[in-house]
Backbone as XML, in Angstrom:
<?xml version="1.0"?>
<chain id="A" units="angstrom">
  <residue number="1" name="MET">
    <atom name="N" x="-30.103" y="19.935" z="6.100"/>
    <atom name="CA" x="-28.819" y="19.299" z="5.917"/>
    <atom name="C" x="-28.296" y="19.652" z="4.538"/>
  </residue>
  <residue number="2" name="THR">
    <atom name="N" x="-27.027" y="19.913" z="4.475"/>
    <atom name="CA" x="-26.437" y="20.207" z="3.172"/>
    <atom name="C" x="-26.303" y="18.918" z="2.382"/>
  </residue>
  <residue number="3" name="ARG">
    <atom name="N" x="-26.361" y="19.040" z="1.070"/>
    <atom name="CA" x="-26.268" y="17.855" z="0.213"/>
    <atom name="C" x="-24.908" y="17.180" z="0.351"/>
  </residue>
  <residue number="4" name="SER">
    <atom name="N" x="-23.836" y="17.965" z="0.569"/>
    <atom name="CA" x="-22.516" y="17.349" z="0.709"/>
    <atom name="C" x="-22.432" y="16.539" z="1.997"/>
  </residue>
  <residue number="5" name="ARG">
    <atom name="N" x="-23.029" y="17.028" z="3.072"/>
    <atom name="CA" x="-23.019" y="16.285" z="4.338"/>
    <atom name="C" x="-23.790" y="14.987" z="4.193"/>
  </residue>
  <residue number="6" name="ALA">
    <atom name="N" x="-24.848" y="14.994" z="3.395"/>
    <atom name="CA" x="-25.660" y="13.798" z="3.200"/>
    <atom name="C" x="-24.885" y="12.717" z="2.451"/>
  </residue>
  <residue number="7" name="GLN">
    <atom name="N" x="-23.808" y="13.075" z="1.785"/>
    <atom name="CA" x="-22.999" y="12.106" z="1.054"/>
    <atom name="C" x="-21.814" y="11.621" z="1.880"/>
  </residue>
  <residue number="8" name="ASP">
    <atom name="N" x="-21.688" y="12.109" z="3.096"/>
    <atom name="CA" x="-20.615" y="11.700" z="3.997"/>
    <atom name="C" x="-20.851" y="10.245" z="4.413"/>
  </residue>
  <residue number="9" name="PRO">
    <atom name="N" x="-19.886" y="9.341" z="4.160"/>
    <atom name="CA" x="-20.101" y="7.935" z="4.506"/>
    <atom name="C" x="-20.211" y="7.684" z="6.012"/>
  </residue>
  <residue number="10" name="ASN">
    <atom name="N" x="-19.843" y="8.670" z="6.826"/>
    <atom name="CA" x="-19.918" y="8.503" z="8.282"/>
    <atom name="C" x="-21.237" y="8.989" z="8.874"/>
  </residue>
  <residue number="11" name="VAL">
    <atom name="N" x="-22.145" y="9.463" z="8.034"/>
    <atom name="CA" x="-23.425" y="9.960" z="8.527"/>
    <atom name="C" x="-24.395" y="8.774" z="8.680"/>
  </residue>
  <residue number="12" name="CYS">
    <atom name="N" x="-25.346" y="8.915" z="9.557"/>
    <atom name="CA" x="-26.377" y="7.900" z="9.793"/>
    <atom name="C" x="-27.113" y="7.588" z="8.485"/>
  </residue>
  <residue number="13" name="GLY">
    <atom name="N" x="-27.435" y="6.320" z="8.248"/>
    <atom name="CA" x="-28.136" y="5.911" z="7.030"/>
    <atom name="C" x="-29.502" y="6.558" z="6.888"/>
  </residue>
  <residue number="14" name="VAL">
    <atom name="N" x="-30.208" y="6.721" z="8.006"/>
    <atom name="CA" x="-31.530" y="7.360" z="7.952"/>
    <atom name="C" x="-31.373" y="8.817" z="7.523"/>
  </residue>
  <residue number="15" name="THR">
    <atom name="N" x="-30.355" y="9.482" z="8.035"/>
    <atom name="CA" x="-30.097" y="10.871" z="7.654"/>
    <atom name="C" x="-29.794" y="10.966" z="6.167"/>
  </residue>
  <residue number="16" name="ALA">
    <atom name="N" x="-28.996" y="10.039" z="5.665"/>
    <atom name="CA" x="-28.671" y="10.037" z="4.242"/>
    <atom name="C" x="-29.921" y="9.795" z="3.391"/>
  </residue>
  <residue number="17" name="ALA">
    <atom name="N" x="-30.806" y="8.922" z="3.851"/>
    <atom name="CA" x="-32.036" y="8.644" z="3.116"/>
    <atom name="C" x="-32.971" y="9.848" z="3.135"/>
  </residue>
  <residue number="18" name="ILE">
    <atom name="N" x="-33.117" y="10.459" z="4.304"/>
    <atom name="CA" x="-34.019" y="11.607" z="4.423"/>
    <atom name="C" x="-33.529" y="12.775" z="3.576"/>
  </residue>
  <residue number="19" name="SER">
    <atom name="N" x="-32.227" y="12.899" z="3.423"/>
    <atom name="CA" x="-31.700" y="14.029" z="2.654"/>
    <atom name="C" x="-32.162" y="14.012" z="1.198"/>
  </residue>
  <residue number="20" name="VAL">
    <atom name="N" x="-32.437" y="12.835" z="0.634"/>
    <atom name="CA" x="-32.871" y="12.788" z="-0.761"/>
    <atom name="C" x="-34.373" y="13.012" z="-0.919"/>
  </residue>
  <residue number="21" name="ILE">
    <atom name="N" x="-35.122" y="12.981" z="0.186"/>
    <atom name="CA" x="-36.557" y="13.268" z="0.103"/>
    <atom name="C" x="-36.908" y="14.519" z="0.890"/>
  </residue>
  <residue number="22" name="ASP">
    <atom name="N" x="-35.883" y="15.240" z="1.316"/>
    <atom name="CA" x="-36.078" y="16.462" z="2.089"/>
    <atom name="C" x="-36.808" y="17.496" z="1.241"/>
  </residue>
  <residue number="23" name="GLY">
    <atom name="N" x="-37.705" y="18.213" z="1.848"/>
    <atom name="CA" x="-38.456" y="19.243" z="1.149"/>
    <atom name="C" x="-39.924" y="18.888" z="1.087"/>
  </residue>
  <residue number="24" name="LYS">
    <atom name="N" x="-40.691" y="19.849" z="0.670"/>
    <atom name="CA" x="-42.150" y="19.715" z="0.682"/>
    <atom name="C" x="-42.681" y="18.781" z="-0.404"/>
  </residue>
  <residue number="25" name="TRP">
    <atom name="N" x="-42.013" y="18.697" z="-1.556"/>
    <atom name="CA" x="-42.616" y="18.069" z="-2.722"/>
    <atom name="C" x="-42.051" y="16.715" z="-3.129"/>
  </residue>
  <residue number="26" name="LYS">
    <atom name="N" x="-40.883" y="16.344" z="-2.655"/>
    <atom name="CA" x="-40.244" y="15.134" z="-3.188"/>
    <atom name="C" x="-41.017" y="13.853" z="-2.881"/>
  </residue>
  <residue number="27" name="THR">
    <atom name="N" x="-41.567" y="13.727" z="-1.689"/>
    <atom name="CA" x="-42.329" y="12.509" z="-1.405"/>
    <atom name="C" x="-43.604" y="12.466" z="-2.247"/>
  </residue>
  <residue number="28" name="ALA">
    <atom name="N" x="-44.225" y="13.614" z="-2.462"/>
    <atom name="CA" x="-45.424" y="13.665" z="-3.306"/>
    <atom name="C" x="-45.069" y="13.311" z="-4.751"/>
  </residue>
  <residue number="29" name="LEU">
    <atom name="N" x="-43.908" y="13.759" z="-5.213"/>
    <atom name="CA" x="-43.472" y="13.421" z="-6.571"/>
    <atom name="C" x="-43.181" y="11.928" z="-6.686"/>
  </residue>
  <residue number="30" name="LEU">
    <atom name="N" x="-42.543" y="11.357" z="-5.672"/>
    <atom name="CA" x="-42.319" y="9.903" z="-5.677"/>
    <atom name="C" x="-43.645" y="9.168" z="-5.778"/>
  </residue>
  <residue number="31" name="TRP">
    <atom name="N" x="-44.606" y="9.606" z="-4.982"/>
    <atom name="CA" x="-45.925" y="8.976" z="-4.966"/>
    <atom name="C" x="-46.586" y="9.067" z="-6.346"/>
  </residue>
  <residue number="32" name="GLN">
    <atom name="N" x="-46.502" y="10.236" z="-6.989"/>
    <atom name="CA" x="-47.078" y="10.422" z="-8.319"/>
    <atom name="C" x="-46.401" y="9.520" z="-9.355"/>
  </residue>
  <residue number="33" name="LEU">
    <atom name="N" x="-45.080" y="9.407" z="-9.262"/>
    <atom name="CA" x="-44.327" y="8.648" z="-10.261"/>
    <atom name="C" x="-44.396" y="7.141" z="-10.041"/>
  </residue>
  <residue number="34" name="GLU">
    <atom name="N" x="-44.874" y="6.702" z="-8.876"/>
    <atom name="CA" x="-45.004" y="5.266" z="-8.623"/>
    <atom name="C" x="-45.950" y="4.597" z="-9.608"/>
  </residue>
  <residue number="35" name="SER">
    <atom name="N" x="-46.949" y="5.326" z="-10.077"/>
    <atom name="CA" x="-47.938" y="4.720" z="-10.968"/>
    <atom name="C" x="-47.539" y="4.778" z="-12.438"/>
  </residue>
  <residue number="36" name="GLY">
    <atom name="N" x="-46.369" y="5.345" z="-12.727"/>
    <atom name="CA" x="-45.890" y="5.349" z="-14.109"/>
    <atom name="C" x="-45.313" y="6.692" z="-14.509"/>
  </residue>
  <residue number="37" name="PRO">
    <atom name="N" x="-44.751" y="6.748" z="-15.721"/>
    <atom name="CA" x="-44.133" y="7.990" z="-16.207"/>
    <atom name="C" x="-45.129" y="9.144" z="-16.258"/>
  </residue>
  <residue number="38" name="ARG">
    <atom name="N" x="-44.637" y="10.321" z="-15.962"/>
    <atom name="CA" x="-45.477" y="11.527" z="-15.971"/>
    <atom name="C" x="-44.733" y="12.665" z="-16.649"/>
  </residue>
  <residue number="39" name="ARG">
    <atom name="N" x="-45.497" y="13.491" z="-17.323"/>
    <atom name="CA" x="-44.950" y="14.711" z="-17.908"/>
    <atom name="C" x="-44.993" y="15.804" z="-16.843"/>
  </residue>
  <residue number="40" name="PRO">
    <atom name="N" x="-44.097" y="16.799" z="-16.937"/>
    <atom name="CA" x="-44.054" y="17.860" z="-15.919"/>
    <atom name="C" x="-45.399" y="18.572" z="-15.722"/>
  </residue>
  <residue number="41" name="GLY">
    <atom name="N" x="-46.099" y="18.856" z="-16.806"/>
    <atom name="CA" x="-47.393" y="19.533" z="-16.681"/>
    <atom name="C" x="-48.398" y="18.715" z="-15.904"/>
  </residue>
  <residue number="42" name="GLU">
    <atom name="N" x="-48.373" y="17.416" z="-16.108"/>
    <atom name="CA" x="-49.282" y="16.525" z="-15.388"/>
    <atom name="C" x="-48.943" y="16.511" z="-13.899"/>
  </residue>
  <residue number="43" name="LEU">
    <atom name="N" x="-47.653" y="16.502" z="-13.577"/>
    <atom name="CA" x="-47.237" y="16.543" z="-12.176"/>
    <atom name="C" x="-47.716" y="17.829" z="-11.510"/>
  </residue>
  <residue number="44" name="ARG">
    <atom name="N" x="-47.582" y="18.947" z="-12.211"/>
    <atom name="CA" x="-48.028" y="20.234" z="-11.639"/>
    <atom name="C" x="-49.532" y="20.265" z="-11.435"/>
  </residue>
  <residue number="45" name="ARG">
    <atom name="N" x="-50.279" y="19.726" z="-12.387"/>
    <atom name="CA" x="-51.744" y="19.700" z="-12.244"/>
    <atom name="C" x="-52.166" y="18.828" z="-11.061"/>
  </residue>
  <residue number="46" name="ASN">
    <atom name="N" x="-51.448" y="17.726" z="-10.847"/>
    <atom name="CA" x="-51.808" y="16.798" z="-9.772"/>
    <atom name="C" x="-51.354" y="17.278" z="-8.393"/>
  </residue>
  <residue number="47" name="LEU">
    <atom name="N" x="-50.477" y="18.277" z="-8.360"/>
    <atom name="CA" x="-49.957" y="18.782" z="-7.084"/>
    <atom name="C" x="-50.168" y="20.291" z="-7.006"/>
  </residue>
  <residue number="48" name="PRO">
    <atom name="N" x="-51.396" y="20.721" z="-6.694"/>
    <atom name="CA" x="-51.675" y="22.156" z="-6.630"/>
    <atom name="C" x="-50.729" y="22.868" z="-5.660"/>
  </residue>
  <residue number="49" name="GLY">
    <atom name="N" x="-50.253" y="24.013" z="-6.084"/>
    <atom name="CA" x="-49.337" y="24.798" z="-5.265"/>
    <atom name="C" x="-47.882" y="24.603" z="-5.650"/>
  </residue>
  <residue number="50" name="LEU">
    <atom name="N" x="-47.602" y="23.574" z="-6.426"/>
    <atom name="CA" x="-46.240" y="23.305" z="-6.882"/>
    <atom name="C" x="-45.937" y="24.193" z="-8.086"/>
  </residue>
  <residue number="51" name="THR">
    <atom name="N" x="-44.945" y="25.053" z="-7.952"/>
    <atom name="CA" x="-44.596" y="25.948" z="-9.050"/>
    <atom name="C" x="-43.683" y="25.241" z="-10.044"/>
  </residue>
  <residue number="52" name="GLU">
    <atom name="N" x="-43.628" y="25.781" z="-11.234"/>
    <atom name="CA" x="-42.774" y="25.206" z="-12.276"/>
    <atom name="C" x="-41.307" y="25.221" z="-11.853"/>
  </residue>
  <residue number="53" name="LYS">
    <atom name="N" x="-40.888" y="26.310" z="-11.225"/>
    <atom name="CA" x="-39.495" y="26.432" z="-10.783"/>
    <atom name="C" x="-39.144" y="25.380" z="-9.738"/>
  </residue>
  <residue number="54" name="VAL">
    <atom name="N" x="-39.991" y="25.230" z="-8.744"/>
    <atom name="CA" x="-39.737" y="24.264" z="-7.678"/>
    <atom name="C" x="-39.809" y="22.838" z="-8.224"/>
  </residue>
  <residue number="55" name="LEU">
    <atom name="N" x="-40.749" y="22.573" z="-9.138"/>
    <atom name="CA" x="-40.845" y="21.261" z="-9.762"/>
    <atom name="C" x="-39.552" y="20.923" z="-10.494"/>
  </residue>
  <residue number="56" name="ALA">
    <atom name="N" x="-39.072" y="21.860" z="-11.304"/>
    <atom name="CA" x="-37.844" y="21.623" z="-12.070"/>
    <atom name="C" x="-36.666" y="21.364" z="-11.138"/>
  </residue>
  <residue number="57" name="GLN">
    <atom name="N" x="-36.572" y="22.138" z="-10.068"/>
    <atom name="CA" x="-35.471" y="21.969" z="-9.115"/>
    <atom name="C" x="-35.556" y="20.611" z="-8.414"/>
  </residue>
  <residue number="58" name="ALA">
    <atom name="N" x="-36.740" y="20.240" z="-7.961"/>
    <atom name="CA" x="-36.904" y="18.967" z="-7.260"/>
    <atom name="C" x="-36.599" y="17.793" z="-8.190"/>
  </residue>
  <residue number="59" name="LEU">
    <atom name="N" x="-37.107" y="17.844" z="-9.416"/>
    <atom name="CA" x="-36.851" y="16.757" z="-10.363"/>
    <atom name="C" x="-35.371" y="16.667" z="-10.715"/>
  </residue>
  <residue number="60" name="ARG">
    <atom name="N" x="-34.722" y="17.813" z="-10.847"/>
    <atom name="CA" x="-33.283" y="17.830" z="-11.142"/>
    <atom name="C" x="-32.500" y="17.173" z="-10.004"/>
  </residue>
  <residue number="61" name="GLU">
    <atom name="N" x="-32.840" y="17.526" z="-8.763"/>
    <atom name="CA" x="-32.167" y="16.925" z="-7.605"/>
    <atom name="C" x="-32.448" y="15.430" z="-7.524"/>
  </residue>
  <residue number="62" name="MET">
    <atom name="N" x="-33.691" y="15.037" z="-7.782"/>
    <atom name="CA" x="-34.040" y="13.625" z="-7.731"/>
    <atom name="C" x="-33.334" y="12.839" z="-8.836"/>
  </residue>
  <residue number="63" name="GLU">
    <atom name="N" x="-33.139" y="13.478" z="-9.975"/>
    <atom name="CA" x="-32.398" y="12.836" z="-11.065"/>
    <atom name="C" x="-30.925" y="12.680" z="-10.667"/>
  </residue>
  <residue number="64" name="THR">
    <atom name="N" x="-30.350" y="13.719" z="-10.081"/>
    <atom name="CA" x="-28.961" y="13.664" z="-9.608"/>
    <atom name="C" x="-28.782" y="12.583" z="-8.556"/>
  </residue>
  <residue number="65" name="ASP">
    <atom name="N" x="-29.788" y="12.401" z="-7.698"/>
    <atom name="CA" x="-29.724" y="11.392" z="-6.645"/>
    <atom name="C" x="-30.039" y="9.990" z="-7.154"/>
  </residue>
  <residue number="66" name="GLY">
    <atom name="N" x="-30.359" y="9.861" z="-8.437"/>
    <atom name="CA" x="-30.609" y="8.547" z="-9.030"/>
    <atom name="C" x="-31.999" y="8.001" z="-8.793"/>
  </residue>
  <residue number="67" name="LEU">
    <atom name="N" x="-32.938" y="8.866" z="-8.400"/>
    <atom name="CA" x="-34.303" y="8.415" z="-8.112"/>
    <atom name="C" x="-35.213" y="8.446" z="-9.326"/>
  </residue>
  <residue number="68" name="VAL">
    <atom name="N" x="-34.998" y="9.410" z="-10.218"/>
    <atom name="CA" x="-35.856" y="9.532" z="-11.396"/>
    <atom name="C" x="-35.022" y="9.535" z="-12.667"/>
  </residue>
  <residue number="69" name="HIS">
    <atom name="N" x="-35.680" y="9.106" z="-13.727"/>
    <atom name="CA" x="-35.085" y="9.115" z="-15.064"/>
    <atom name="C" x="-35.844" y="10.137" z="-15.901"/>
  </residue>
  <residue number="70" name="ARG">
    <atom name="N" x="-35.112" y="10.950" z="-16.605"/>
    <atom name="CA" x="-35.705" y="11.966" z="-17.482"/>
    <atom name="C" x="-35.546" y="11.504" z="-18.920"/>
  </residue>
  <residue number="71" name="GLU">
    <atom name="N" x="-36.665" y="11.376" z="-19.618"/>
    <atom name="CA" x="-36.664" y="10.954" z="-21.020"/>
    <atom name="C" x="-37.168" y="12.111" z="-21.872"/>
  </residue>
  <residue number="72" name="VAL">
    <atom name="N" x="-36.323" y="12.554" z="-22.810"/>
    <atom name="CA" x="-36.704" y="13.635" z="-23.718"/>
    <atom name="C" x="-36.928" y="13.025" z="-25.093"/>
  </residue>
  <residue number="73" name="TYR">
    <atom name="N" x="-38.120" y="13.227" z="-25.648"/>
    <atom name="CA" x="-38.470" y="12.690" z="-26.958"/>
    <atom name="C" x="-38.209" y="13.751" z="-28.026"/>
  </residue>
  <residue number="74" name="ASP">
    <atom name="N" x="-37.643" y="13.326" z="-29.126"/>
    <atom name="CA" x="-37.289" y="14.230" z="-30.221"/>
    <atom name="C" x="-38.489" y="14.444" z="-31.141"/>
  </residue>
  <residue number="75" name="VAL">
    <atom name="N" x="-39.468" y="15.158" z="-30.612"/>
    <atom name="CA" x="-40.672" y="15.500" z="-31.362"/>
    <atom name="C" x="-40.958" y="16.974" z="-31.133"/>
  </residue>
  <residue number="76" name="LEU">
    <atom name="N" x="-41.786" y="17.539" z="-31.998"/>
    <atom name="CA" x="-42.211" y="18.923" z="-31.807"/>
    <atom name="C" x="-43.689" y="18.927" z="-31.490"/>
  </residue>
  <residue number="77" name="PRO">
    <atom name="N" x="-44.143" y="19.582" z="-30.463"/>
    <atom name="CA" x="-43.328" y="20.249" z="-29.452"/>
    <atom name="C" x="-42.571" y="19.218" z="-28.615"/>
  </residue>
  <residue number="78" name="LEU">
    <atom name="N" x="-41.513" y="19.674" z="-27.984"/>
    <atom name="CA" x="-40.652" y="18.820" z="-27.182"/>
    <atom name="C" x="-41.471" y="18.109" z="-26.107"/>
  </residue>
  <residue number="79" name="LYS">
    <atom name="N" x="-41.220" y="16.823" z="-25.941"/>
    <atom name="CA" x="-41.944" y="16.033" z="-24.943"/>
    <atom name="C" x="-40.926" y="15.454" z="-23.958"/>
  </residue>
  <residue number="80" name="THR">
    <atom name="N" x="-41.170" y="15.685" z="-22.670"/>
    <atom name="CA" x="-40.307" y="15.165" z="-21.607"/>
    <atom name="C" x="-41.163" y="14.378" z="-20.638"/>
  </residue>
  <residue number="81" name="GLU">
    <atom name="N" x="-40.663" y="13.210" z="-20.231"/>
    <atom name="CA" x="-41.338" y="12.395" z="-19.229"/>
    <atom name="C" x="-40.346" y="12.024" z="-18.136"/>
  </residue>
  <residue number="82" name="TYR">
    <atom name="N" x="-40.878" y="11.904" z="-16.931"/>
    <atom name="CA" x="-40.082" y="11.476" z="-15.788"/>
    <atom name="C" x="-40.663" y="10.167" z="-15.274"/>
  </residue>
  <residue number="83" name="SER">
    <atom name="N" x="-39.770" y="9.264" z="-14.872"/>
    <atom name="CA" x="-40.194" y="7.992" z="-14.297"/>
    <atom name="C" x="-39.225" y="7.621" z="-13.185"/>
  </residue>
  <residue number="84" name="LEU">
    <atom name="N" x="-39.659" y="6.714" z="-12.332"/>
    <atom name="CA" x="-38.785" y="6.251" z="-11.254"/>
    <atom name="C" x="-37.750" y="5.274" z="-11.811"/>
  </residue>
  <residue number="85" name="THR">
    <atom name="N" x="-36.552" y="5.374" z="-11.304"/>
    <atom name="CA" x="-35.514" y="4.391" z="-11.596"/>
    <atom name="C" x="-35.734" y="3.210" z="-10.650"/>
  </residue>
  <residue number="86" name="PRO">
    <atom name="N" x="-35.044" y="2.104" z="-10.864"/>
    <atom name="CA" x="-35.144" y="1.011" z="-9.888"/>
    <atom name="C" x="-34.747" y="1.473" z="-8.476"/>
  </residue>
  <residue number="87" name="PHE">
    <atom name="N" x="-33.760" y="2.349" z="-8.378"/>
    <atom name="CA" x="-33.340" y="2.888" z="-7.087"/>
    <atom name="C" x="-34.464" y="3.729" z="-6.465"/>
  </residue>
  <residue number="88" name="GLY">
    <atom name="N" x="-35.169" y="4.487" z="-7.303"/>
    <atom name="CA" x="-36.307" y="5.273" z="-6.834"/>
    <atom name="C" x="-37.450" y="4.386" z="-6.379"/>
  </residue>
  <residue number="89" name="ARG">
    <atom name="N" x="-37.679" y="3.280" z="-7.094"/>
    <atom name="CA" x="-38.721" y="2.323" z="-6.683"/>
    <atom name="C" x="-38.365" y="1.690" z="-5.339"/>
  </residue>
  <residue number="90" name="ASP">
    <atom name="N" x="-37.070" y="1.388" z="-5.155"/>
    <atom name="CA" x="-36.622" y="0.850" z="-3.863"/>
    <atom name="C" x="-36.949" y="1.825" z="-2.734"/>
  </residue>
  <residue number="91" name="LEU">
    <atom name="N" x="-36.698" y="3.099" z="-2.967"/>
    <atom name="CA" x="-36.989" y="4.105" z="-1.951"/>
    <atom name="C" x="-38.486" y="4.178" z="-1.683"/>
  </residue>
  <residue number="92" name="ALA">
    <atom name="N" x="-39.296" y="4.175" z="-2.742"/>
    <atom name="CA" x="-40.749" y="4.229" z="-2.570"/>
    <atom name="C" x="-41.244" y="3.037" z="-1.748"/>
  </residue>
  <residue number="93" name="GLU">
    <atom name="N" x="-40.696" y="1.850" z="-2.007"/>
    <atom name="CA" x="-41.073" y="0.663" z="-1.237"/>
    <atom name="C" x="-40.632" y="0.788" z="0.221"/>
  </residue>
  <residue number="94" name="ALA">
    <atom name="N" x="-39.447" y="1.360" z="0.428"/>
    <atom name="CA" x="-38.949" y="1.533" z="1.795"/>
    <atom name="C" x="-39.798" y="2.539" z="2.567"/>
  </residue>
  <residue number="95" name="LEU">
    <atom name="N" x="-40.378" y="3.508" z="1.872"/>
    <atom name="CA" x="-41.196" y="4.524" z="2.528"/>
    <atom name="C" x="-42.623" y="4.056" z="2.806"/>
  </residue>
  <residue number="96" name="ALA">
    <atom name="N" x="-43.051" y="2.963" z="2.184"/>
    <atom name="CA" x="-44.429" y="2.488" z="2.351"/>
    <atom name="C" x="-44.780" y="2.243" z="3.820"/>
  </residue>
  <residue number="97" name="PRO">
    <atom name="N" x="-43.944" y="1.547" z="4.622"/>
    <atom name="CA" x="-44.297" y="1.374" z="6.037"/>
    <atom name="C" x="-44.358" y="2.698" z="6.798"/>
  </residue>
  <residue number="98" name="LEU">
    <atom name="N" x="-43.511" y="3.645" z="6.449"/>
    <atom name="CA" x="-43.559" y="4.953" z="7.093"/>
    <atom name="C" x="-44.864" y="5.662" z="6.741"/>
  </residue>
  <residue number="99" name="SER">
    <atom name="N" x="-45.296" y="5.517" z="5.500"/>
    <atom name="CA" x="-46.576" y="6.090" z="5.077"/>
    <atom name="C" x="-47.730" y="5.475" z="5.864"/>
  </residue>
  <residue number="100" name="ASP">
    <atom name="N" x="-47.688" y="4.154" z="6.024"/>
    <atom name="CA" x="-48.737" y="3.474" z="6.805"/>
    <atom name="C" x="-48.767" y="4.007" z="8.235"/>
  </residue>
  <residue number="101" name="TRP">
    <atom name="N" x="-47.592" y="4.167" z="8.836"/>
    <atom name="CA" x="-47.503" y="4.709" z="10.193"/>
    <atom name="C" x="-48.100" y="6.109" z="10.251"/>
  </residue>
  <residue number="102" name="GLY">
    <atom name="N" x="-47.782" y="6.930" z="9.247"/>
    <atom name="CA" x="-48.311" y="8.293" z="9.205"/>
    <atom name="C" x="-49.825" y="8.318" z="9.115"/>
  </residue>
  <residue number="103" name="HIS">
    <atom name="N" x="-50.403" y="7.416" z="8.311"/>
    <atom name="CA" x="-51.865" y="7.350" z="8.218"/>
    <atom name="C" x="-52.488" y="6.918" z="9.546"/>
  </residue>
  <residue number="104" name="ARG">
    <atom name="N" x="-51.853" y="5.948" z="10.222"/>
    <atom name="CA" x="-52.362" y="5.533" z="11.540"/>
    <atom name="C" x="-52.297" y="6.691" z="12.526"/>
  </residue>
  <residue number="105" name="ARG">
    <atom name="N" x="-51.226" y="7.465" z="12.470"/>
    <atom name="CA" x="-51.088" y="8.620" z="13.362"/>
    <atom name="C" x="-52.184" y="9.640" z="13.091"/>
  </residue>
  <residue number="106" name="LEU">
    <atom name="N" x="-52.452" y="9.910" z="11.815"/>
    <atom name="CA" x="-53.510" y="10.866" z="11.472"/>
    <atom name="C" x="-54.871" y="10.385" z="11.963"/>
  </residue>
  <residue number="107" name="GLU">
    <atom name="N" x="-55.122" y="9.089" z="11.821"/>
    <atom name="CA" x="-56.388" y="8.528" z="12.324"/>
    <atom name="C" x="-56.480" y="8.681" z="13.839"/>
  </residue>
  <residue number="108" name="MET">
    <atom name="N" x="-55.352" y="8.427" z="14.519"/>
    <atom name="CA" x="-55.328" y="8.561" z="15.974"/>
    <atom name="C" x="-55.613" y="10.009" z="16.372"/>
  </residue>
  <residue number="109" name="LEU">
    <atom name="N" x="-54.998" y="10.958" z="15.682"/>
    <atom name="CA" x="-55.201" y="12.367" z="16.010"/>
    <atom name="C" x="-56.630" y="12.804" z="15.715"/>
  </residue>
  <residue number="110" name="ALA">
    <atom name="N" x="-57.210" y="12.277" z="14.644"/>
    <atom name="CA" x="-58.579" y="12.648" z="14.291"/>
    <atom name="C" x="-59.574" y="12.157" z="15.332"/>
  </residue>
  <residue number="111" name="GLY">
    <atom name="N" x="-59.289" y="11.017" z="15.959"/>
    <atom name="CA" x="-60.194" y="10.455" z="16.961"/>
    <atom name="C" x="-59.837" y="10.864" z="18.371"/>
  </residue>
  <residue number="112" name="ALA">
    <atom name="N" x="-58.776" y="11.585" z="18.536"/>
    <atom name="CA" x="-58.306" y="11.948" z="19.883"/>
    <atom name="C" x="-59.144" y="13.072" z="20.474"/>
  </residue>
  <residue number="113" name="VAL">
    <atom name="N" x="-59.226" y="13.051" z="21.774"/>
    <atom name="CA" x="-59.871" y="14.129" z="22.488"/>
    <atom name="C" x="-58.815" y="15.201" z="22.774"/>
  </residue>
  <residue number="114" name="ALA">
    <atom name="N" x="-59.241" y="16.302" z="23.312"/>
    <atom name="CA" x="-58.320" y="17.378" z="23.630"/>
    <atom name="C" x="-57.244" y="16.870" z="24.584"/>
  </residue>
  <residue number="115" name="PRO">
    <atom name="N" x="-55.993" y="17.319" z="24.415"/>
    <atom name="CA" x="-54.943" y="16.850" z="25.308"/>
    <atom name="C" x="-55.234" y="17.264" z="26.745"/>
  </residue>
  <residue number="116" name="PRO">
    <atom name="N" x="-54.788" y="16.432" z="27.695"/>
    <atom name="CA" x="-55.060" y="16.753" z="29.106"/>
    <atom name="C" x="-54.361" y="18.053" z="29.494"/>
  </residue>
  <residue number="117" name="THR">
    <atom name="N" x="-55.010" y="18.775" z="30.403"/>
    <atom name="CA" x="-54.411" y="20.014" z="30.870"/>
    <atom name="C" x="-53.329" y="19.705" z="31.909"/>
  </residue>
  <residue number="118" name="PRO">
    <atom name="N" x="-52.227" y="20.437" z="31.875"/>
    <atom name="CA" x="-51.148" y="20.158" z="32.821"/>
    <atom name="C" x="-51.575" y="20.484" z="34.250"/>
  </residue>
  <residue number="119" name="VAL">
    <atom name="N" x="-51.075" y="19.704" z="35.162"/>
    <atom name="CA" x="-51.368" y="19.893" z="36.584"/>
    <atom name="C" x="-50.377" y="20.899" z="37.137"/>
  </residue>
  <residue number="120" name="SER">
    <atom name="N" x="-50.876" y="21.902" z="37.873"/>
    <atom name="CA" x="-49.983" y="22.924" z="38.437"/>
    <atom name="C" x="-49.484" y="22.528" z="39.788"/>
  </residue>
</chain>
């Protein structure tokens, strides 16, 4: 979904919500930031496979969407931290039941037997 379509007031609320967490890394970043402010390097170390470019892009989009706050400290070397805004915390809380459902689904799949073969 395009970002402009996600801002259309006539679009479904679930679609608008999903548009701000769309992508491989945003939910993982929300999860990381729930426990407190993090520096970009720490986020990359905690999320193997996340490149610096993709991290910067995701954080920039999340900041634009009002989910994260970027704090730059005037020290040398430059220090930057990201934290959840109250709006970002609201989203994380709203996603908690979906996360629980996902874990139950994974448990169900792990204990499931092979799917039945179709009848011809």
